[in-house]
C-alpha positions as CSV (number, residue, x, y, z in Angstrom):
1,M,23.8,-3.6,-204.6
2,S,20.9,-1.0,-204.5
3,Y,20.5,1.8,-202.2
4,I,17.9,4.0,-201.1
5,I,19.2,7.4,-200.4
6,E,18.5,10.9,-198.9
7,T,19.2,14.0,-200.3
8,G,17.2,17.5,-200.8
9,G,14.2,15.9,-198.4
10,K,13.6,13.7,-201.4
11,Q,14.3,9.5,-201.3
12,Y,15.5,7.6,-204.3
13,I,16.1,4.1,-205.5
14,V,19.5,4.2,-207.0
15,S,22.5,1.8,-207.9
16,S,25.1,1.5,-209.7
17,G,25.4,3.2,-213.3
18,E,22.5,4.7,-212.9
19,K,21.6,8.1,-214.1
20,L,19.5,10.6,-211.6
21,K,18.2,13.9,-212.0
22,I,18.2,15.1,-208.6
23,E,17.7,19.0,-206.8
24,K,21.0,21.0,-207.4
25,I,23.5,20.5,-204.4
26,K,26.5,21.9,-203.7
27,T,29.4,20.0,-205.3
28,A,33.4,20.0,-205.3
29,P,35.1,21.6,-207.9
30,D,35.7,17.9,-209.5
31,G,32.3,17.3,-209.6
32,K,32.5,14.3,-207.3
33,V,29.3,13.7,-204.7
34,S,28.8,11.6,-201.8
35,F,25.6,10.8,-200.7
36,D,26.1,9.8,-196.4
37,K,22.1,9.6,-195.3
38,I,21.3,5.7,-196.7
39,L,18.5,4.5,-195.8
40,L,18.4,0.7,-197.2
41,S,20.6,-1.7,-199.0
42,W,19.7,-4.4,-200.4
43,D,21.3,-6.9,-202.2
44,G,19.4,-9.9,-203.6
45,E,18.6,-11.8,-200.3
46,K,20.8,-9.6,-198.3
47,V,18.6,-6.4,-196.7
48,E,20.0,-4.0,-194.8
49,I,18.0,-1.2,-192.9
50,G,18.8,2.0,-190.9
51,N,17.8,3.0,-187.8
52,P,17.5,6.1,-189.8
53,Y,20.8,5.6,-191.6
54,L,23.1,3.0,-192.1
55,P,26.5,3.8,-190.4
56,D,29.6,3.7,-192.3
57,V,28.1,2.8,-195.7
58,S,28.1,6.2,-198.6
59,V,27.4,6.2,-202.3
60,K,29.8,8.2,-204.4
61,G,28.4,9.9,-207.6
62,E,29.6,12.4,-210.3
63,V,28.4,15.3,-211.8
64,L,27.7,15.4,-214.9
65,K,25.8,18.4,-215.8
66,E,23.8,21.1,-213.8
67,G,20.9,23.2,-215.1
68,R,17.6,24.5,-214.7
69,E,14.4,22.6,-215.5
70,K,11.3,24.1,-217.8
71,K,9.3,26.5,-216.3
72,K,6.1,25.7,-214.7
73,I,3.5,28.7,-214.7
74,I,1.5,28.8,-211.0
75,F,-1.9,30.9,-211.6
76,K,-4.1,31.8,-208.9
77,Y,-7.6,32.7,-209.5
78,H,-10.4,33.5,-207.6
79,S,-13.9,34.7,-209.1
80,K,-15.3,37.8,-208.2
81,T,-12.6,39.2,-206.3
82,R,-10.9,39.8,-209.8
83,L,-7.2,38.1,-208.5
84,R,-5.1,37.0,-211.0
85,K,-1.3,35.8,-210.4
86,K,0.9,34.5,-212.5
87,K,4.3,33.4,-211.8
88,G,6.8,31.1,-213.1
89,H,9.2,28.8,-212.0
90,R,12.6,27.0,-212.8
91,Q,14.3,24.3,-210.6
92,E,18.2,23.8,-211.0
93,F,19.1,20.3,-211.0
94,A,22.2,18.3,-211.1
95,E,22.5,15.2,-213.5
96,V,24.8,12.4,-211.1
97,L,26.1,9.2,-212.6
98,I,26.3,6.8,-209.8
99,S,29.7,5.0,-209.2
């Protein structure tokens, strides 16, 4: 069974036993997480489409680790005005195992 879930303003295609790297989410102390916003599910020939979400369907997962991505450099430059701005950003993430 495969699903399209929505979390953090993004959509992901997931199936059982798959690792997923998503933006950091608030988790319970035991590391379990549940995704309730299911947009679509399919299994071979059977397809269910939500309007906008499927009722009474949820995907469960387990947080394996939390961390931060590599630094991304943001550099703004305007010629002739001597404007140069350099900034870095490290996005927090959570690696989730779908069960």
